[in-house]
C-alpha positions in Angstrom: 0.0 0.0 0.1 1.3 3.4 -0.9 1.5 6.3 1.7 1.3 9.9 1.0 2.9 12.7 3.2 5.7 12.7 5.6 6.6 10.6 8.6 6.8 12.0 12.1 10.5 11.6 12.1 10.9 13.6 9.0 8.8 16.5 10.3 10.8 16.7 13.6 14.1 16.7 11.7 12.8 19.5 9.5 11.5 21.5 12.4 15.0 21.0 14.2 16.8 22.3 11.1 14.5 25.4 10.8 15.1 26.0 14.5 18.9 26.0 14.2 18.8 28.3 11.1 16.4 30.7 13.0 18.9 30.8 15.8 21.8 31.6 13.6 19.9 34.3 11.7 18.9 35.9 15.0 22.6 36.0 16.3 23.6 37.5 13.0 20.8 40.1 13.1 21.8 41.2 16.8 25.4 41.7 15.5 24.4 43.6 12.5 22.0 46.0 14.6 24.8 46.5 17.2 27.3 47.3 14.4 24.9 49.8 12.6 24.2 51.6 16.0 27.8 52.0 16.8 28.7 53.4 13.4 25.6 55.7 13.4 26.8 57.2 16.8 30.2 57.9 15.5 28.9 59.3 12.2 26.5 61.5 14.2 29.3 62.8 16.3 31.5 63.3 13.4 28.7 65.2 11.6 28.1 67.4 14.6 31.7 68.3 14.9 32.0 69.3 11.2 28.8 71.4 11.6 30.3 73.2 14.7 33.4 73.7 12.7 31.7 75.2 9.8 29.5 77.4 12.0 32.5 78.7 13.8 34.2 79.5 10.4 31.4 81.2 8.8 30.3 83.1 12.1 33.8 83.9 13.0 33.1 82.8 16.5 34.8 80.1 18.5 33.0 77.2 19.7 33.3 74.4 22.3 32.5 70.9 22.1 32.4 68.8 25.3 32.4 64.9 25.2 31.5 63.0 28.4 30.9 59.4 28.8 27.2 59.8 28.2 26.9 63.3 26.6 27.9 65.2 23.5 27.3 68.9 23.8 28.1 71.8 21.6 28.3 75.5 22.8 28.0 78.7 20.9 31.2 80.0 22.5 34.3 78.7 24.5 32.2 79.0 27.8 30.8 75.6 28.8 29.2 76.9 32.0 26.1 77.9 29.9 23.4 75.9 28.4 24.7 74.1 25.2 23.3 75.0 21.8 22.9 71.1 21.1 23.1 68.2 23.4 22.7 64.6 22.7 22.7 61.6 24.9 24.9 58.9 23.8 23.8 55.2 23.8 27.4 53.9 24.0 30.0 55.2 26.4 32.9 57.2 25.0 36.3 57.8 26.1 38.6 60.7 25.1 42.3 61.1 25.4 42.1 64.7 26.4 40.8 66.7 29.3 38.3 69.7 28.8 36.4 70.7 25.9 37.4 70.6 22.3 37.8 74.2 21.2 37.2 75.0 17.6 38.5 78.6 16.9 37.0 81.2 14.6 39.1 80.0 11.6 37.7 76.7 11.9 40.7 74.9 13.4 40.7 72.8 16.4 42.9 74.0 19.2 44.3 71.1 21.0 47.1 71.7 23.6 48.1 68.0 23.5 50.6 67.2 20.9 49.2 63.9 19.7 45.8 65.3 18.7 42.5 64.4 20.3 40.7 61.0 19.9 37.2 60.0 20.8 36.4 56.1 21.1 33.3 54.2 21.8 33.9 51.9 24.8 31.9 48.7 24.2 33.1 45.1 24.5 33.1 42.7 21.6 32.5 45.5 19.0 31.5 44.3 15.6 31.7 47.9 14.0 34.4 48.8 11.5 34.2 52.5 12.6 34.2 53.2 16.4 36.6 56.2 16.8 37.2 59.7 15.8 40.6 61.3 15.6 40.8 65.2 15.6 43.8 67.0 14.3 44.0 70.9 13.9 42.5 70.6 10.4 40.9 67.2 10.1 38.2 65.1 11.6 38.7 61.5 10.6 36.8 58.1 11.5 38.7 55.2 12.4 38.8 51.7 14.3 40.1 51.6 17.8 42.5 48.8 18.1 42.2 48.3 22.0 38.5 48.3 22.6 37.4 48.1 26.3 40.9 49.6 27.3 41.7 52.5 29.4 41.1 56.2 28.6 44.9 56.6 27.9 44.7 53.9 25.2 42.2 56.0 23.2 44.9 58.0 21.3 45.4 58.4 17.6 48.3 55.8 17.7 46.0 53.0 18.6 43.4 54.1 15.9 43.5 52.8 12.3 42.1 55.6 10.3 39.6 54.9 7.5 
């Protein structure tokens, strides 16, 4: 006698294979969304720095940018004791190799008292992102990959960042 359909063992095997594939896809999706969120935060910070730089250049007025672990603030002058013009809460904690605010002078140049330039790194463990740091020099704002993620603040320097 001829039987149509599938046996119970065949159905269980197929359901098991589908379950394994779904778990792999879920893990890859979580990695992808983390990568996208990290890169979006770094690009947002770069964009805000570039905007502050262009505004200081066109308005001939120095500006200050302050980066803390959870806040990114832009001021309309070098005085940081007032309410910032723009303030963003950061999803991922940041580290910086310099102390104090980043000063952009009226010529659009970044004044940095430290010799190696200023760096901002996102401090998250097991980071899948290809861009997770910003390197600031007098005339440039570049994106990069921090080679020692989860390290100390003094590790977040331009020598430890591969620029993209």
